[in-house]
C-alpha positions, 0 to 999 in steps of 0.5 A, a space after each residue: 309631543 313633537 313630530 319629526 320626519 324620517 330622511 331617506 337614510 333613516 335619520 331624524 333630527 331632534 328639535 333644538 329645544 329638546 337638544 338643549 333641555 337634555 344637554 345633547 351635543 353633536 357627536 353625543 349618543 342616545 339609546 333607542 329602546 323598542 318598547 313593543 308598540 313604540 320607540 323611546 329615545 333615551 339620552 346616554 350619559 357621557 360618563 355615568 360616574 361623572 354625572 353622579 358626582 356630587 349628587 349627595 353633596 350638601 346633605 348632613 354628613 353621615 360620618 358626623 352623625 354616626 360619630 355623634 351617636 357613638 359619643 352619646 352612647 359612650 356618655 350613657 355608659 
């Protein structure tokens, strides 16, 4: 747990190690979620689509698996 101080302008400073860990850059955005009895700071993705690109890369090709299964079915007929 990290404790930070609130400035007279209502600002807080996120410690450098947390900014690095979550990839927060100057000008980046976070969301503040009101969870009833506490606040949650959630890093906001710059581009959710770009961040998801390549997520499934490296696994077996589903297309190749489907074509192989259909070929096997045809050979059985």
